C-alpha positions, 0 to 999 in steps of 0.5 A: 500500500502506498502511503507516501501521499499522506504527508503531514503537510498534505493532511494539514492543508486538507484540514485547514481548508475546512474551517477557512471555507466555513468562515467565508462561505454560507453553510448551504453552499458548502453542503452543495459542493461537498462530495459525499460518495464518488463525487456526489454532492449532498443534494445528490446523496439525499436524492439517492437515499430517498429513492433507495428507501422509497423502493426498498423491500427489506431492511435497510441501513442508512449511515447518517454520519460517518465521521469520527470525533467531535469536530464540527464543520467537516464534510462527514457528520458525526456518528449516527445511523438509522435502520428501517424495517417494515416502516419502523426506524431504529436510530443508533447514536446521535452525533451532531447533525442527526436530526437534519440527516434523518430528515434528509432521508425522507423518513417521517419522525413518526417512524422512530420507535427506538433510539440506542446509544453506544456510549457517553461521548459528545460525538455520539450524544450531543444531539440526542436531546434536540432529536427528541425535541424536534422529533416531538414537534415533527410527530415522533411517537410518544411511546418511543423508547431509548436504550443505552448506558447510564446515566442516560435516564438522568441525562434525558430527564435533565434535558427535558427539564431544561426545555420545559418552558420551550415545550410549554409555550409550543404545546400551548401555541399549537395545542400539542400534548407536552413532551414530559417524559421518554421511556429510558432503559439503561443497560446494566450489562451485556446481552439481551437489550430488547425484542419487539415484533420486528427486531431483537437487539443484543449488546456487547461491552467494548473497550473505550477507556475511560468510558465505561460501560460502552457498547456494541449492538447487534440487530437481528431482523427477519431478513438480515442481521446488522452489527455495530462495533461502537467505539472500541479497540479491535476486540474478539468480543465484537467478532463473537457478537457479529458472528454470521451477521450480514453486515458489520459496521465497524469504526476505523482508524488509518494509522499512517495519518494519525501523526499529522492529524494529531497536530490538527487535533491539538489546535481544534480540540484543545489537546496535546498531540501526545494525548490525542495519539494515546487516545487513538491507540488505546480507544480505537481500531486500526483498519487492518485490525477491523478486517481481522475482526470481520474475518473472525466474525464471518460477516458478508459485508464490512462497513467502515464508519466513524472514520479517523481521519474523516478527510484526506484518505481516499476510499481505495486506501481505506478499502485496500487496508481492510482487504489486507485482512478481510476477503468479503465485501468492503464498503467505505461509509459515506453520509446518507449511504443506504446499505 
């Protein structure tokens, strides 16, 4: 694999262009010219996602956000996903942008039945509260259920308490039943999470220190099984959870780029390059190791998501790195891709 193109200068130049563009160009214009997959613009990706879901006959996964880390203004939104089966939507993680991205799919907020959280990091939780609030306004079912690690129950109650005045004004103005409570189920350990008439969900504890507990999830539908690693180092436990699944969505890190990205992170995330590199090495998965997990699991399709870095590394490089240890289908995740 040729990694010489990933010089510190090239990667930093790519990173630096994003905040400069954000300062000088309207957000709508940036969205219109930002490539999402194979040169698609965001508008084209939205049209393709809507068309794919409209014609779908089985369970579909939509990658709403495929970027890793709490860095705003990037082409890849923060991590979030939605699985749609028999007209019902299950949301996994709520990074910044999840509400807009969900709306772009053409799905109705009334289709959301459950929301799942993998762990308590901002790029997975920051828009959980706004999704509930905007979802309520847009017709989300009052019996929606939320699953995830503690202190999810307290976090939910605190957010609803903070928005009580907003909710009261809106409900009075538009004669809506006020948003008072959400049914939250905190996961006490790994194993069975929930079962309804459409899906059975199980979880596995993953390694993402110092965050504990942090979870990966598996969704077993009647026609396909989809597993998510969550944020973790490469673990055999994830391979066991995903064994025989049709799809494994796994976070991925491209190690040759990390040294350069560390300096970008130090300026954008207020952390030292040393702290950033330590975090990446003990909390995340090299893409080659992701391929090994997929091979052990015997999955049909590996989807690379929560990509670090989320810019500057072409799809063919991600794919080649994973293919060095996995012989199945490899999809490099892009926002609004339907799988």
